[in-house]
C-alpha positions as a Markdown table, in Angstrom:
| # | Residue | x | y | z |
|---|---|---|---|---|
| 1 | Unk | 30.2 | 67.7 | -204.9 |
| 2 | Unk | 29.6 | 64.6 | -207.1 |
| 3 | Unk | 26.6 | 63.5 | -205.1 |
| 4 | Unk | 25.1 | 67.0 | -205.3 |
| 5 | Unk | 25.5 | 67.0 | -209.1 |
| 6 | Unk | 23.7 | 63.7 | -209.3 |
| 7 | Unk | 20.9 | 65.1 | -207.1 |
| 8 | Unk | 20.5 | 68.1 | -209.4 |
| 9 | Unk | 20.5 | 65.7 | -212.5 |
| 10 | Unk | 17.8 | 63.6 | -210.9 |
| 11 | Unk | 15.7 | 66.6 | -210.1 |
| 12 | Unk | 15.9 | 67.9 | -213.6 |
| 13 | Unk | 15.7 | 64.6 | -215.6 |
| 14 | Unk | 13.1 | 62.9 | -213.6 |
| 15 | Unk | 11.2 | 66.1 | -212.6 |
| 16 | Unk | 11.4 | 64.9 | -209.1 |
| 17 | Unk | 11.5 | 66.8 | -205.8 |
| 18 | Unk | 14.9 | 66.2 | -204.3 |
| 19 | Unk | 16.3 | 67.3 | -201.0 |
| 20 | Unk | 19.8 | 66.3 | -200.0 |
| 21 | Unk | 21.6 | 67.3 | -196.7 |
| 22 | Unk | 25.1 | 65.9 | -196.1 |
| 23 | Unk | 26.9 | 66.3 | -192.7 |
| 24 | Unk | 30.6 | 65.7 | -192.7 |
| 25 | Unk | 32.6 | 64.3 | -189.8 |
| 26 | Unk | 34.2 | 67.8 | -189.4 |
| 27 | Unk | 30.7 | 69.3 | -188.9 |
| 28 | Unk | 30.5 | 70.9 | -192.3 |
| 29 | Unk | 27.2 | 70.8 | -194.1 |
| 30 | Unk | 26.4 | 70.5 | -197.8 |
| 31 | Unk | 22.8 | 70.7 | -199.1 |
| 32 | Unk | 20.7 | 70.8 | -202.2 |
| 33 | Unk | 17.0 | 71.3 | -202.4 |
| 34 | Unk | 15.0 | 71.4 | -205.7 |
| 35 | Unk | 12.1 | 72.9 | -203.8 |
| 36 | Unk | 11.6 | 74.4 | -200.3 |
| 37 | Unk | 13.0 | 72.2 | -197.6 |
| 38 | Unk | 9.9 | 72.9 | -195.4 |
| 39 | Unk | 7.6 | 71.9 | -198.2 |
| 40 | Unk | 9.7 | 68.7 | -198.9 |
| 41 | Unk | 9.5 | 67.8 | -195.2 |
| 42 | Unk | 5.8 | 68.4 | -195.0 |
| 43 | Unk | 5.2 | 66.3 | -198.1 |
| 44 | Unk | 7.4 | 63.5 | -196.7 |
| 45 | Unk | 5.5 | 63.6 | -193.4 |
| 46 | Unk | 2.2 | 63.5 | -195.2 |
| 47 | Unk | 3.2 | 60.6 | -197.5 |
| 48 | Unk | 4.9 | 58.4 | -194.9 |
| 49 | Unk | 2.8 | 59.3 | -191.9 |
| 50 | Unk | 5.9 | 59.8 | -189.8 |
| 51 | Unk | 5.8 | 62.8 | -187.5 |
| 52 | Unk | 8.9 | 65.0 | -188.0 |
| 53 | Unk | 7.5 | 67.8 | -185.9 |
| 54 | Unk | 6.1 | 67.1 | -182.4 |
| 55 | Unk | 3.0 | 68.8 | -181.2 |
| 56 | Unk | 4.9 | 71.6 | -179.4 |
| 57 | Unk | 6.7 | 72.5 | -182.6 |
| 58 | Unk | 3.6 | 72.3 | -184.6 |
| 59 | Unk | 1.8 | 74.6 | -182.1 |
| 60 | Unk | 4.7 | 77.1 | -182.3 |
| 61 | Unk | 4.6 | 77.0 | -186.1 |
| 62 | Unk | 0.8 | 77.7 | -186.1 |
| 63 | Unk | 1.2 | 80.4 | -183.4 |
| 64 | Unk | 3.9 | 82.1 | -185.5 |
| 65 | Unk | 1.6 | 82.0 | -188.6 |
| 66 | Unk | -1.3 | 83.5 | -186.5 |
| 67 | Unk | 0.9 | 86.3 | -185.1 |
| 68 | Unk | 2.2 | 87.1 | -188.6 |
| 69 | Unk | -1.3 | 87.3 | -190.0 |
| 70 | Unk | -2.5 | 89.5 | -187.1 |
| 71 | Unk | 0.6 | 91.7 | -187.5 |
| 72 | Unk | -0.2 | 92.1 | -191.2 |
| 73 | Unk | -3.8 | 93.0 | -190.4 |
| 74 | Unk | -2.8 | 95.6 | -187.9 |
| 75 | Unk | -0.3 | 97.1 | -190.2 |
| 76 | Unk | -3.0 | 97.4 | -192.9 |
| 77 | Unk | -5.4 | 99.0 | -190.4 |
| 78 | Unk | -2.7 | 101.5 | -189.3 |
| 79 | Unk | -2.1 | 102.4 | -192.9 |
| 80 | Unk | -5.9 | 103.1 | -193.3 |
| 81 | Unk | -5.8 | 105.2 | -190.1 |
| 82 | Unk | -2.9 | 107.2 | -191.6 |
| 83 | Unk | -5.0 | 107.8 | -194.7 |
| 84 | Unk | -3.0 | 105.4 | -196.9 |
| 85 | Unk | -4.4 | 102.8 | -199.2 |
| 86 | Unk | -8.0 | 103.9 | -198.7 |
| 87 | Unk | -9.1 | 103.0 | -202.3 |
| 88 | Unk | -9.3 | 99.3 | -201.4 |
| 89 | Unk | -11.9 | 100.0 | -198.7 |
| 90 | Unk | -15.7 | 99.8 | -199.3 |
| 91 | Unk | -18.0 | 102.5 | -197.8 |
| 92 | Unk | -18.7 | 100.4 | -194.7 |
| 93 | Unk | -15.0 | 100.0 | -193.9 |
| 94 | Unk | -14.4 | 103.7 | -194.6 |
| 95 | Unk | -17.2 | 104.6 | -192.1 |
| 96 | Unk | -15.4 | 102.4 | -189.5 |
| 97 | Unk | -12.1 | 104.2 | -190.1 |
| 98 | Unk | -13.9 | 107.6 | -189.8 |
| 99 | Unk | -15.5 | 106.5 | -186.5 |
| 100 | Unk | -12.1 | 105.4 | -185.2 |
| 101 | Unk | -10.6 | 108.7 | -186.1 |
| 102 | Unk | -13.5 | 110.7 | -184.6 |
| 103 | Unk | -13.1 | 108.7 | -181.3 |
| 104 | Unk | -9.4 | 109.4 | -181.4 |
| 105 | Unk | -9.9 | 113.1 | -181.8 |
| 106 | Unk | -12.5 | 113.1 | -179.0 |
| 107 | Unk | -10.1 | 111.3 | -176.6 |
| 108 | Unk | -7.2 | 113.6 | -177.5 |
| 109 | Unk | -9.4 | 116.6 | -176.9 |
| 110 | Unk | -10.5 | 115.3 | -173.5 |
| 111 | Unk | -6.9 | 114.6 | -172.5 |
| 112 | Unk | -6.0 | 118.1 | -173.5 |
| 113 | Unk | -8.8 | 119.6 | -171.5 |
| 114 | Unk | -7.8 | 117.4 | -168.5 |
| 115 | Unk | -4.2 | 118.6 | -168.8 |
| 116 | Unk | -5.3 | 122.3 | -169.2 |
| 117 | Unk | -7.6 | 122.0 | -166.1 |
| 118 | Unk | -4.7 | 120.5 | -164.0 |
| 119 | Unk | -2.4 | 123.3 | -165.2 |
| 120 | Unk | -5.0 | 125.9 | -164.2 |
| 121 | Unk | -5.5 | 124.3 | -160.8 |
| 122 | Unk | -1.7 | 124.3 | -160.3 |
| 123 | Unk | -1.5 | 127.9 | -161.3 |
| 124 | Unk | -4.2 | 128.9 | -158.9 |
| 125 | Unk | -2.5 | 126.9 | -156.1 |
| 126 | Unk | 0.8 | 128.6 | -156.8 |
| 127 | Unk | -0.8 | 132.1 | -156.9 |
| 128 | Unk | -2.5 | 131.4 | -153.5 |
| 129 | Unk | 0.8 | 130.2 | -152.1 |
| 130 | Unk | 2.5 | 133.3 | -153.5 |
| 131 | Unk | -0.1 | 135.5 | -151.8 |
| 132 | Unk | 0.4 | 133.7 | -148.5 |
| 133 | Unk | 4.1 | 134.0 | -148.7 |
| 134 | Unk | 3.9 | 137.7 | -149.7 |
| 135 | Unk | 1.7 | 138.4 | -146.7 |
| 136 | Unk | 4.1 | 136.6 | -144.4 |
| 137 | Unk | 7.0 | 138.5 | -145.8 |
| 138 | Unk | 5.2 | 141.8 | -145.3 |
| 139 | Unk | 4.4 | 140.9 | -141.7 |
| 140 | Unk | 8.0 | 140.0 | -141.1 |
| 141 | Unk | 9.2 | 143.2 | -142.7 |
| 142 | Unk | 6.7 | 145.3 | -140.7 |
| 143 | Unk | 7.8 | 143.5 | -137.5 |
| 144 | Unk | 11.5 | 144.2 | -138.2 |
| 145 | Unk | 10.7 | 147.9 | -139.0 |
| 146 | Unk | 8.9 | 148.2 | -135.6 |
| 147 | Unk | 11.8 | 146.5 | -133.9 |
| 148 | Unk | 14.3 | 148.9 | -135.5 |
| 149 | Unk | 12.2 | 151.9 | -134.7 |
| 150 | Unk | 11.2 | 151.2 | -131.1 |
| 151 | Unk | 13.0 | 148.2 | -129.9 |
| 152 | Unk | 16.6 | 148.8 | -131.0 |
| 153 | Unk | 17.2 | 151.5 | -128.4 |
| 154 | Unk | 15.5 | 149.5 | -125.6 |
| 155 | Unk | 17.5 | 146.4 | -126.5 |
| 156 | Unk | 20.7 | 148.3 | -126.6 |
| 157 | Unk | 20.2 | 149.8 | -123.1 |
| 158 | Unk | 20.4 | 146.3 | -121.5 |
| 159 | Unk | 23.8 | 145.7 | -123.0 |
| 160 | Unk | 27.0 | 147.6 | -122.2 |
| 161 | Unk | 28.5 | 149.4 | -125.1 |
| 162 | Unk | 31.4 | 147.6 | -126.8 |
| 163 | Unk | 33.3 | 150.8 | -127.3 |
| 164 | Unk | 32.3 | 153.1 | -124.4 |
| 165 | Unk | 34.7 | 156.0 | -125.0 |
| 166 | Unk | 35.3 | 155.9 | -128.7 |
| 167 | Unk | 32.7 | 158.5 | -129.8 |
| 168 | Unk | 32.8 | 160.8 | -126.8 |
| 169 | Unk | 34.1 | 164.2 | -127.8 |
| 170 | Unk | 35.8 | 166.5 | -125.3 |
| 171 | Unk | 35.0 | 170.2 | -126.0 |
| 172 | Unk | 38.5 | 171.2 | -124.9 |
| 173 | Unk | 40.2 | 169.4 | -127.6 |
| 174 | Unk | 42.3 | 171.8 | -129.7 |
| 175 | Unk | 41.2 | 170.5 | -133.0 |
| 176 | Unk | 37.5 | 171.2 | -132.2 |
| 177 | Unk | 38.0 | 174.8 | -131.3 |
| 178 | Unk | 37.9 | 177.7 | -133.7 |
| 179 | Unk | 41.3 | 178.8 | -134.8 |
| 180 | Unk | 41.6 | 182.5 | -133.8 |
């Protein structure tokens, strides 16, 4: 802690930019930075000419900055499309937002019409299939009715009765005669 106090004193008394990082043998770390570590490292690199970052890291750093800037720009554009923070726009930018919204409305309307047309086509196909199936059902029912009316007796003549004497009534049975 003593060395960190001395680094703080130097930063204050000498108005110096101080960065101190201490690694112990037990893998503990202690650090003090009077300014941002990244700024201190960049300043060190600029003053000494030593490259702390290789080209790959520098490229990644620049790429991250570019993506952040692009993301911020897209978030602002999205706010404008939602109708937020429009007071900062000039008339030309407002016109561009209006065109983008009009194009969006046109595309949504076209998509709705496409979906509606497909639904109507599906409805018509289902109605046609329903008519065909109803016609086939009616034909089958008519054929079954004809078979029952005409064909049942003919079909049964070819087969011996399963119960030949069950329903034959003898007129001499006492229970069928009138009680006198």
